[in-house]
C-alpha positions as CSV (number, residue, x, y, z in Angstrom):
1,X,149.3,102.7,103.5
2,X,149.1,106.5,103.9
3,X,148.9,109.8,102.0
4,X,150.6,113.1,103.1
5,X,148.7,116.4,103.5
6,X,145.2,115.2,102.4
7,X,142.5,117.9,102.1
8,X,139.8,115.4,102.9
9,X,139.7,112.6,105.5
10,X,137.0,110.1,104.4
11,X,135.7,108.3,107.5
12,X,134.0,105.0,107.0
13,X,133.3,102.5,109.9
14,X,132.3,99.0,109.0
15,X,131.0,96.1,110.9
16,X,130.3,92.8,109.1
17,X,129.8,94.7,105.9
18,X,131.0,92.1,103.4
19,X,127.8,92.2,101.4
20,X,128.1,95.8,100.0
21,X,131.6,96.9,101.1
22,X,133.4,96.6,97.8
23,X,130.8,98.8,96.1
24,X,131.2,101.4,98.8
25,X,135.0,101.4,98.7
26,X,135.1,101.5,94.9
27,X,132.8,104.5,94.8
28,X,135.3,106.4,97.1
29,X,138.5,105.4,95.3
30,X,137.0,106.4,92.0
31,X,136.1,109.9,93.0
32,X,137.1,112.6,90.5
33,X,138.7,114.6,93.3
34,X,141.6,112.6,94.6
35,X,143.4,114.4,97.4
36,X,142.0,112.5,100.3
37,X,142.9,109.8,102.9
38,X,140.4,107.0,103.3
39,X,140.1,105.9,106.9
40,X,138.4,102.6,107.1
41,X,137.8,101.3,110.6
42,X,136.9,97.6,111.0
43,X,134.8,97.5,114.2
44,X,135.5,93.9,115.2
45,X,134.0,92.3,112.1
46,X,133.7,88.5,112.0
47,X,133.0,88.1,108.3
48,X,135.1,88.7,105.2
49,X,135.3,92.5,105.8
50,X,139.1,92.5,106.5
51,X,139.9,90.3,103.5
52,X,138.0,92.6,101.2
53,X,139.9,95.7,102.5
54,X,143.2,93.9,102.2
55,X,142.4,93.2,98.5
56,X,143.0,96.9,97.7
57,X,146.4,98.4,97.0
58,X,145.8,102.1,97.3
59,X,148.0,104.4,99.3
60,X,145.0,106.6,100.3
61,X,143.6,103.8,102.4
62,X,144.3,103.9,106.2
63,X,143.1,100.7,107.6
64,X,142.3,100.6,111.4
65,X,141.1,97.5,113.2
66,X,139.2,97.5,116.5
67,X,140.1,94.3,118.4
68,X,136.5,94.3,119.7
69,X,133.2,95.8,118.6
70,X,133.3,99.3,120.1
71,X,130.0,100.2,118.2
72,X,129.4,103.2,116.0
73,X,129.8,106.2,118.2
74,X,133.1,105.3,119.7
75,X,134.4,104.1,116.4
76,X,133.4,107.4,114.7
77,X,135.0,109.5,117.4
78,X,138.2,107.4,117.1
79,X,138.2,108.1,113.4
80,X,137.8,111.9,114.0
81,X,140.9,111.8,116.3
82,X,142.8,110.2,113.4
83,X,141.7,112.6,110.7
84,X,144.5,114.6,109.1
85,X,142.5,116.5,106.4
86,X,140.9,119.9,106.6
87,X,137.5,118.4,106.0
88,X,135.9,115.1,107.1
89,X,133.7,113.3,104.6
90,X,131.4,110.6,106.1
91,X,130.6,107.4,104.3
92,X,128.8,104.2,105.2
93,X,129.9,100.7,104.1
94,X,126.6,99.9,102.3
95,X,126.1,103.1,100.3
96,X,127.5,104.3,96.9
97,X,129.0,107.8,96.4
98,X,128.4,109.6,93.1
99,X,131.8,110.0,91.2
100,X,131.9,113.8,91.6
101,X,130.6,114.0,95.1
102,X,133.8,115.3,96.7
103,X,134.5,117.7,93.8
104,X,131.1,119.4,94.2
105,X,131.3,119.5,98.0
106,X,134.8,121.1,98.0
107,X,133.6,123.6,95.4
108,X,131.0,124.9,97.9
109,X,133.5,125.4,100.6
110,X,135.6,127.4,98.2
111,X,132.6,129.5,97.0
112,X,131.2,130.1,100.5
113,X,133.8,131.0,103.2
114,X,131.1,131.3,105.8
115,X,129.9,127.7,105.7
116,X,131.1,124.9,108.0
117,X,129.3,121.9,106.5
118,X,128.1,120.8,103.1
119,X,125.0,118.6,102.9
120,X,123.3,117.1,99.8
121,X,120.3,115.1,98.7
122,X,120.3,111.3,98.2
123,X,118.8,108.6,96.0
124,X,117.2,105.7,97.8
125,X,118.8,102.4,96.5
126,X,117.1,99.1,96.7
127,X,118.8,96.5,98.9
128,X,119.8,94.4,95.9
129,X,121.1,97.5,94.0
130,X,118.8,97.0,91.0
131,X,116.8,100.1,91.3
132,X,116.6,103.5,93.0
133,X,114.2,106.4,93.6
134,X,114.3,110.0,94.8
135,X,114.1,110.6,98.5
136,X,110.8,112.5,98.8
137,X,111.0,113.0,102.6
138,X,113.6,115.7,102.2
139,X,113.5,119.1,100.5
140,X,116.3,121.6,100.2
141,X,116.1,124.5,102.7
142,X,118.6,127.3,103.3
143,X,121.1,127.4,106.2
144,X,118.7,129.5,108.4
145,X,115.7,127.2,108.0
146,X,117.7,124.0,108.5
147,X,118.5,124.9,112.1
148,X,114.8,124.8,113.1
149,X,113.5,122.2,110.6
150,X,116.1,119.8,111.9
151,X,114.4,119.8,115.3
152,X,111.7,117.7,113.8
153,X,113.4,115.8,111.0
154,X,117.0,114.8,110.1
155,X,117.8,117.0,107.2
156,X,121.5,116.0,106.9
157,X,122.4,112.9,104.9
158,X,124.8,111.4,107.4
159,X,126.9,109.2,105.1
160,X,127.2,112.0,102.6
161,X,128.0,115.0,104.7
162,X,131.3,116.9,104.5
163,X,132.3,119.1,107.5
164,X,135.3,121.0,108.7
165,X,137.5,118.7,110.7
166,X,138.1,121.4,113.4
167,X,134.4,121.4,114.2
168,X,134.2,117.6,114.5
169,X,137.3,117.5,116.7
170,X,135.7,120.1,118.9
171,X,132.2,118.6,119.2
172,X,132.4,114.9,118.2
173,X,129.5,112.5,118.6
174,X,127.9,112.5,122.1
175,X,128.8,109.3,124.0
176,X,127.9,110.8,127.4
177,X,124.1,110.2,127.0
178,X,122.3,107.4,125.3
179,X,122.3,108.6,121.7
180,X,122.9,105.2,120.0
181,X,121.1,105.0,116.7
182,X,120.3,108.8,116.8
183,X,123.9,110.0,117.2
184,X,123.7,112.0,114.0
185,X,120.3,113.7,114.9
186,X,121.7,114.7,118.2
187,X,125.0,116.0,116.7
188,X,123.4,118.1,113.9
189,X,121.0,119.8,116.4
190,X,123.9,120.5,118.8
191,X,126.0,122.0,116.0
192,X,123.1,124.2,114.9
193,X,122.6,125.4,118.5
194,X,126.2,126.5,118.2
195,X,125.5,128.4,115.0
196,X,127.3,126.0,112.7
197,X,126.2,126.9,109.1
198,X,125.3,124.3,106.6
199,X,124.9,124.6,102.9
200,X,122.8,121.9,101.1
201,X,123.5,121.0,97.5
202,X,120.2,120.4,95.8
203,X,121.6,117.4,94.0
204,X,121.7,113.7,94.9
205,X,125.4,112.8,95.4
206,X,124.9,109.4,97.1
207,X,122.9,106.3,96.7
208,X,121.6,105.5,100.2
209,X,120.9,101.8,100.4
210,X,117.6,100.6,102.0
211,X,119.2,97.9,104.0
212,X,116.8,95.4,105.8
213,X,119.4,95.2,108.6
214,X,119.6,99.0,109.1
215,X,118.8,100.5,112.5
216,X,115.6,102.0,111.2
217,X,114.3,98.6,110.3
218,X,115.6,96.7,113.3
219,X,115.2,99.3,116.1
220,X,112.8,101.8,114.6
221,X,110.6,102.3,117.7
222,X,113.5,102.8,120.0
223,X,115.1,105.2,117.6
224,X,112.0,107.3,117.4
225,X,111.7,107.5,121.1
226,X,115.2,108.8,121.4
227,X,114.6,111.4,118.7
228,X,111.4,112.4,120.5
229,X,113.4,112.9,123.8
230,X,115.9,115.1,122.0
231,X,113.2,117.1,120.2
232,X,111.4,117.8,123.4
233,X,114.5,119.0,125.2
234,X,115.3,121.4,122.3
235,X,111.7,122.8,122.2
236,X,111.9,123.5,125.9
237,X,114.8,125.9,125.2
238,X,112.4,127.9,123.1
239,X,109.6,127.7,125.8
240,X,107.6,125.4,123.4
241,X,105.6,122.3,124.4
242,X,103.8,120.2,121.8
243,X,101.2,117.6,122.7
244,X,102.5,114.1,122.8
245,X,100.2,112.6,120.2
246,X,100.9,115.5,117.9
247,X,104.6,115.2,118.3
248,X,104.4,111.5,117.6
249,X,102.6,112.2,114.3
250,X,105.1,114.9,113.3
251,X,108.0,112.5,114.0
252,X,106.5,109.8,111.8
253,X,104.0,107.7,113.7
254,X,101.1,107.3,111.3
255,X,99.3,104.5,113.2
256,X,96.9,106.8,115.1
257,X,95.7,109.6,113.0
258,X,92.7,111.8,112.2
259,X,91.8,115.0,110.4
260,X,91.8,116.8,113.8
261,X,95.3,115.5,114.6
262,X,96.7,116.6,111.2
263,X,95.3,120.1,111.8
264,X,96.9,120.1,115.3
265,X,100.3,119.0,113.9
266,X,100.1,121.7,111.2
267,X,99.2,124.3,113.8
268,X,101.9,123.3,116.3
269,X,104.7,123.6,113.7
270,X,103.3,126.8,112.3
271,X,103.1,128.4,115.7
272,X,106.7,127.4,116.6
273,X,108.0,128.7,113.3
274,X,106.1,131.9,113.7
275,X,107.6,132.3,117.2
276,X,111.0,132.0,115.6
277,X,110.2,134.5,113.0
278,X,108.7,137.0,115.5
279,X,111.8,136.8,117.6
280,X,113.7,137.8,114.4
281,X,115.9,134.6,114.5
282,X,115.3,134.1,110.7
283,X,114.8,136.3,107.7
284,X,111.7,136.2,105.6
285,X,113.3,133.9,103.1
286,X,114.4,131.5,105.9
287,X,110.9,131.6,107.3
288,X,109.4,130.8,103.9
289,X,111.7,127.8,103.6
290,X,110.5,126.6,107.0
291,X,106.9,126.9,106.0
292,X,107.7,125.1,102.7
293,X,109.2,122.3,104.6
294,X,106.3,122.2,107.1
295,X,103.7,121.9,104.3
296,X,105.8,119.2,102.6
297,X,106.1,117.3,105.9
298,X,102.4,117.5,106.7
299,X,101.6,116.3,103.1
300,X,104.0,113.4,103.4
301,X,102.7,112.1,106.8
302,X,99.1,112.6,105.7
303,X,99.5,110.6,102.5
304,X,101.5,107.9,104.5
305,X,98.7,107.8,107.0
306,X,96.0,107.7,104.4
307,X,97.7,104.8,102.6
308,X,98.2,102.9,105.8
309,X,94.8,103.4,107.4
310,X,92.6,103.5,104.3
311,X,91.1,107.0,105.0
312,X,90.6,108.1,101.4
313,X,86.8,108.1,102.0
314,X,87.4,111.0,104.5
315,X,86.4,114.2,102.7
316,X,87.9,116.3,105.4
317,X,91.3,114.8,105.2
318,X,91.4,114.9,101.4
319,X,90.3,118.6,101.5
320,X,93.0,119.3,104.0
321,X,95.6,117.7,101.7
322,X,94.5,119.7,98.7
323,X,94.7,123.0,100.7
324,X,98.3,122.1,101.8
325,X,99.3,121.3,98.2
326,X,98.1,124.6,96.9
327,X,99.9,126.4,99.8
328,X,103.1,124.4,98.9
329,X,103.0,125.4,95.3
330,X,102.3,129.0,96.1
331,X,105.4,129.3,98.4
332,X,107.6,127.6,95.8
333,X,106.5,130.2,93.2
334,X,107.1,133.1,95.6
335,X,110.6,131.8,96.4
336,X,111.3,131.3,92.8
337,X,110.3,134.8,91.9
338,X,112.7,136.1,94.6
């Protein structure tokens, strides 16, 4: 099963994904844009994964089977080597792509010659598929801001990104250090350090399934520690050190919090972004986007912490949140007027 001269190589690894696999495959095969090859790599599954794939008769599918479980990073890099298209579109075996996802992403490459990668927003899908909601942890920032914001938060929707194949063949996922479960976070930051430009479509083009068996749910603490290690190493390149407790809060640990810690986190990010601005690494618009993200991030982790720790009786924290909300609205209005 093959297709000649595809513009897009869709790369989807799957390991024991029988539960949601058919929905994922259908969403790709039913795309409005049709000039693609669909590389499905079965990473040593022991369930009905292979039988589900074999039930399709579509010449765009390229089925590859790993005889043993190579795990995600090696499987992704193998798929990159196999890709024939000018662009690689990532997909996971438990998510659902919106019908015009490829069409809208290709359009951005046509409109913007300078970009190397097209990102988008996502909708969070319940595990049973019966309901979804908007992902409130991400906001859309421009290509300048995303380079620095991504140091603290993954801004790229991994299973929905489309990127030039030449770039992926050059950089690939890092299997030289322990980046398992954070391979995307490490890759995006490495690409941005090499001045790869990313355009984010402010639309949700994928339903991202909240799977109880996902890495975040099964290895969340380990994942956060690896992200923290990467973040610290990047900040050192900018001669920046952030207090350990503050950095934990920024990266999502809401167990130990206080009004004082919220203020420290806000100040730490502000000082880093101001340093970037003073060194003229971003324009004023890029800087405003960074501050917009920072205020949204602080609001999110503050509300999360308040809900978890029952601190709504703290006048100081509530006042802090109100201040951040007014600041957020003000920056949005300024950007809109521009």
